N, C-alpha and C positions, 0 to 999 in steps of 0.2 A: 224852362225845361232844356235838358240838353239830349242829345242823340247818343245812345251808349256806342254805337261806332267810331264817334267822334273821340270820345273821351279816353278810347284804347289805344290811341295813337301812339307808338313807341312801346307799349306793354308786350313783353315776349309771351305770347300765347301758345300753349301746348296743345289745348284741344278746345272746342266749342260745342255745348248743346243747346241749340235753340237760336233764335234770330238776335242778331248785334244791332238790327235797325229799329230799335225800339226807343221811346222818349224815357228818360229817367230826371226824375227830382232831386236827388241829393245821393251823397256817398256817406258810409261809415262802416267803421269797424266794431262798433258795438251795438250788439242786436236790441238792446233795450232803446235804441233813439231811432231805430228804422221805422219808416211809417210808407205809404202807398207810393209804390214807384221809385223806391230807393234801390242802390246797389249795395250789398254787404259783402265787405271784403273780410274772410276769415284769416285771421292774424294767429299765429301759434305764439303765445306768450309764455311766461316762465311760470305764471301762475294758472292760467286757463289757456284752453287752445279753441279759438273762434269756430273751428269745423264742428264742435258739439252744439253750436248753436245755428246753425243754417238752417233746420226746420222752423225755428221760433223765427228767425228773421224773414221767412216765406209766409209763415201765417200773420206776421205783423204787415205783411204787403210788399215785401222787396221782390221785384220783378227780374232782379239779375244778382247772380252771386259769383263771386271772385275767390278762387281757392287751391289749394295746392292738389287737392284730390279731391274727385266727385264723390258725393253721398250715395249712400245705397239707394236712397229714395230721391227721385227725380220727378219733379212735379211739372207737369204739361203747364204749358204758358209762361214759365220762368227759364231765362238764359242762365246757364253756368258755363263759366271760363275758367279753365284749367291752367295755372301758369305754374313756375318753378318756385317763385318766392313772392308771398303774398306782401310782404314788407315794401319789396322794391316795385311792384305793380301798384300798390297804394300811392307811391311817390309819383309816378307818372299819371295817375288817375287824378290826383289832387292837383297837380300841375296843369294839366289839361283841362280839368272843370273849371279852373280859375283863370283860364287864358294865358297861362306861361306870364305871372305877375314879375318873377324875378328878372325877366328879360326887358322889363319897363321902367327899372331903376337900378343903381348900382349899389350891387350887394356886395359885402365883404364878409367873410367868415374868419372867426378867430379861435384857433384850437391851442391845446396844451395843458398841463396839468393845472398851472397857477396863473393867474393874471386875466383869463379870460373875460370874466365879468367888470373888471376894471379898466380894460382897453377896450372893450366894447361900449361901455356905458361913457366913458370920457371922449370917445370918438363921437358918438351922438352929441354929447355935451358941448363939443370944439364946432362941431358943423353946424348945431343949433345957433351958436354965437355968431358964428360965420353969416347967418342969415337966411341959411337953407330949412326946408321942411325936410325931417328925417325920421326914421323909423328903429327901433330898438329891439332886437329879440335876445332877452338875457335871462340868467337865473333869477335876477332880482325882479324884474318886470318886464312887461312888452309895453313899447310906447309906439303909437301912431302918430306922428307929430307930437301934438301936446295931451293927445289923449292916453290915458295909462290903463292896463289891464292886468290882473294877475298873472304871473307866470307858474306854471305847476312842474316843468322840467327844466334843465338846463337846455337842451334843444326839443323843443314841442316834436308831437306826430307830425306827420306830413300835411294831412289835412288842415292841421291848426296854423302850420307855418306857412301855407299857402293861402289860406284865409286871411291871415293879417297882413301878409306881403299885399294881397289886393286890395285891403282896406288901405294900405299904404299909397298904392297906386292911384287909389280912389280920391286919396286925400291930397294928392299932389307931391308926396315925397320923392326927393330926387335921389337919396342914399339910403340903404339899411347897413346896419352893424348886427352882426348876429354871432352867438356863442355857438361853436360846434363841439359838441361833446363827442367822446369816444363810442359812447352808447349810441348817440345819434348817428354816427358814421357806419356802425356796425349794424344797426337797424334799419340802414338804407333811408333814414329819415329826410337826408340832405340829396338824395339822388334825385335827379331831373333838375335841379335848381342851376341856375346861371348864376355863377360868381365872377366879379370882376377883379377879385384879389382874396388870397389867404394870408393869414400870419398864424406861425408858430411862436409860441412863447417860450414854453421850456417842457421838459417831461421829467417826472419823478414818481415816486411811489404812490399809486392810487389805483383803486377799481380792480384789485386784483382778486376780489370775490367774484367779478363779472367776466374778466378776461383770464385765461389760463396760466399767461406769463406774462412779464414786464415786456418780453419781445413780441408778443401778440399784441400788448397794448401799444406798442410804439408803431407797429405796423399797421394798425386801424388808424391811428394819427396821420400815418404818411398815405394812406389810401386816399384821405382827402385832398392831398397836394398832386397825387396820381392822377387824379381826376378833373383838374382846374384845365380850363382850355387854355389854347396857346395866345389867347388875346388878354388873358388875365396875369395878374403878377403873384408872386408866391415870396413873401417877405419872413425872412426866419433869423432866430437867434443864434447866431453861429458860437456864442460863449457857450451854450449848452452842447454838449457832445452828440446831439441828436438830432442839431440845427440843420448838418448838411445831408444827413439821412432823409430828411423831407423833400430834399432836391433830386434824389437819385433818379425818379421816373417821371417827374412832372415836366410838361410841355410849356408850362407857364413862364414868365421872364423872371430870372432869379435875382433877388436880393437880399442884402443880408444887413443886419444891425447888431451892435455890440458894444460892451463896454472896454473888454481886453483884448479883443482880436482886431485884426484888419477889416472893415465891413463899410458898406455902401453909408450907412447912417451909424457914426460913431460919435461917442459921449464920454466925458469925463467929469467927476464929480468934484466940483471944487470946495463946496462946503455942505455938510449935513447936521441940519437942526431938527428940533421936535416942530418947529415952524414951516419947515420946507428944505429944498434943495436948490443949491446953485449949481447947475450944469453948463458944460460947455458942448453943445450939440453941432457938431461939423464947424467948429470954430466960432461959433456963436454963443454968448452967454445968455443964459434965461435962468431967472428964478422961478421955482414951481411949487405950489403949495403942499405938494404929496411928499413922503418921507422914505428914505430908505433905499438902498440898493435896487432892491425890486420893483421899486417904482420909478427908477432912473431908466430900467429896461422898458417899463410900461410906457414911459415917456417918449422913449425913441420910438417903440412901434407906432405911436399914436403919430409921431411927427412923420415918419416914414410913409405911413398910408395916406396922411394928408397931402404930402408932395406928390405921391404917384396918384392921387386922385386930382392933381390939378392945381391945389392950392398955392399960393404966392407963399415961398419960405418964411419972408418976415412976419407976413399975416399968421401963419401957422405956429412961428414962437410967440408972438403976441398973445395968441388965443391960449397957447399952453400955460401962460402965466397967469391965465384966470381961471383954470379948470380948478374944481372943489372935488375932494375925496368921495368916492362912492360909500354908500351907507354899508355899514359893518367892515368897513376896509380901513384898518388903522384909524378908527374914530376915537377920539379922546376927549376927555373932561378933565379940567384941573379944580379940586375941590377947594373950601374955604381953607384947609390947613395945607394946601399945595401939594395935595396927594394927585398924580395923576393916574387915571383908570383909562384904558385902552381896551377897545374892544374890536377885535379882528376874526374873520373867516376862518383863518388858518386850520385847516383841517387835515392836512398831510404833514408827516415829518419835514419835508423840505421846506414848506410854507411856515409851518412854526419855527423851524430853525432860522430862517430868513428875518422873520419878525422879531426874534429874540436877539438876535445879531444886529440888526438895527436898533434896538432899544439900549444895547450895549454901546454901540459906537456914539449915541448922542448922552448917556448918562455921564454922571463923575464919579461914579463908584462909591460915593459917599452916602447913598441910599440903598434900601431893599429892592429886589425885583421880585415881585409874588406874583407867579403862574398859576391860573385856574384853567384846566383842560380837561377835557373828556373825549370819548371815542362813539361814534354813532353804532347802535345796534343793527343787526341783518345787514352788514358792510364788512368790507376787508378787514378780518380779524387779523393779519399779519403786521399790519402797521400799528397796532395798539401798544406792544412793547416798547416800540421805536418811539412812537410819540410822547410815552412817559419817559424815556431816558432822555431823549432832546429836552423837556421841560424840566427834569431834573438836575440836570447837566448844567444846562445855561441859566438858571435861576437860584436866587438866594433861598426861596422857599416855592415848592410846588403844592399844588392841589389838586389831587385827582379825582374827577367827578363823574356825573352822568352829562350825556350831550342828548341825543334823541336815542333813547334805549329801544325805541320801538317794540318789537315782540321779544326782546331778549331781557334777561333778569340782569338790571343793573350793576347788581354786586359781581357778577361773573365778569362782565364787561372790565369792570375796575380791577379785578384779580388778573385779567389777561395784560393789562397796562404795566400792573406791579412788577410782572416779570422781567420786565425792562429796566428797572431802576437799579443801577449800580450799588454795590454795598457802599461806597464811600457816601452816596448821596441819599440813604434810608434815612437818616436823623432829619433832613430837611424835606423831606416828603410825606405828606398825609392824604389819607383817602377820605371822603365824604360824600356820600351816595346823593345827597338832596343839593342840586346844582344852587340853589339859592342860599341855603345854609353854607355852600362851599364860598360863593362869593361874599357873604356876610363875616364868614371867618378871616378871609384876606383883607377885608375893609377893617376888621377889628385888629388885624395884626399890624397893619399899616401906620407908620407914622408920617411925621411931617416931610414933605419931599420925596416918599416913597412912590413905587411904581408897581400898579397892578396890572396885569394882563389877561385879560378875560378871552379865550381863544377857542373856535371851533364853530361856533354859530354865527357869529357876525350879523347880517341882515335879518337873521330868521325871527320872526317874533311870537314863536311857539316853540312848545316841546312835546314831542310825540312819545307817549307811552300806552303801551298796549293797545296801538293802532288808534289811541285818540289823540287830538291834537289841544293842549292847553296853553292859555295865553303866557308867555314869556319871552322877555326882552331884555337881554344883557345889560345893554346901555341904559334903559329905563332903570333896571333894577339896581345898578350900583350906584346910579346917580341918587336914588332914593334913600338906599342905604347909607351912603356916606352923609346925607343930611341928617338922617336921623339920629346917627351918631355923632353928629355935631362935628364932623371932620370935612 
């Protein structure tokens, strides 16, 4: 049991009704999970408002309520705490409840549009190979050293973050690498955490269904660096025009990485093949198993973080060469008839263009490049025509299909995409609503040595239609189809 006044440390309180000198059992923002002596935090969400469930939480045993406005009905024996922002309050409450776990390990946050999962996951892999106990908070999964847990958000809620950080501390982890999304920053999920370092990968068109403009999206990312302490490091990609923007108000030590610009961590691509890259990093040659320019940037970010966290330079380079690609990030198989099928999470125009350009650099041009791509429902509609434009322009054939339609009508999503196809690319573009059928069509079209790119879902092993998740794994499906077609 904790004392309420102790877990309120650093919470910006506007008013209190009742005593804060009471024992509490747990904290939650889901009224359904509240039980005797719990604290209920009323969060205003996009779908529902937690303030509407205060009475329910009290009836289930909550002895303290944290809210932005007091309810009309005040119950004797229950403490009500008014704050300006319950998301921010939750972050401090969670941090205090779990005894500040982020101060007990070395936490590095990775933010940007593309590359977050790869950089965070491969940093975990690299430090594990170096013999450390390590934690990971990512889109793909949560790892507490060797224990794996399912991830539901890129950046989980504050309670979940602090719960797992505490588990990492208890497991003896020395490091944790964490994806930091714009939603997570905006909703104060990372507030109160102590970061030893922050990494900026890049910024491109994404999440404009949530943020009002690209400038707002950029400034939310920047806010993460604004809040880093002066004891931390800030490592940014200065080949991206927004790289230096992240530095503007940070108190952290400023470090840079780049392929084209002068930087603290600099790389040159000497060779690029389907089997990997030969890089020169700060005048040291290293072969890595990952592919493409975008992965050269990822490798640089990983190398920079490793050095800033005290790893020996030669040891870091050696371990870079051992890293294996992340699930759903440029994963490929080569079939019996030498058809290469690539599965990638590319779900933004910039990421899709990067992957297609990477394929173009390593292909002979004597083969077809067939791209299967869709766009998610209930998400940023403005990127749909751009995704189709990129796919149809940079592929020999493009198949527009469903991604996760969610609650939208798949045909209407595809219609939005089709608006971006330029007239000269009409003949090489086809629309097939059923994703499995679209992948099968690509497999039927493909001949010996051709390349199929299946983009958008990557590591996801489901397809969400009308709120229901169905088993769907792009890599598994394309492998089975090519086998069935005897290709």
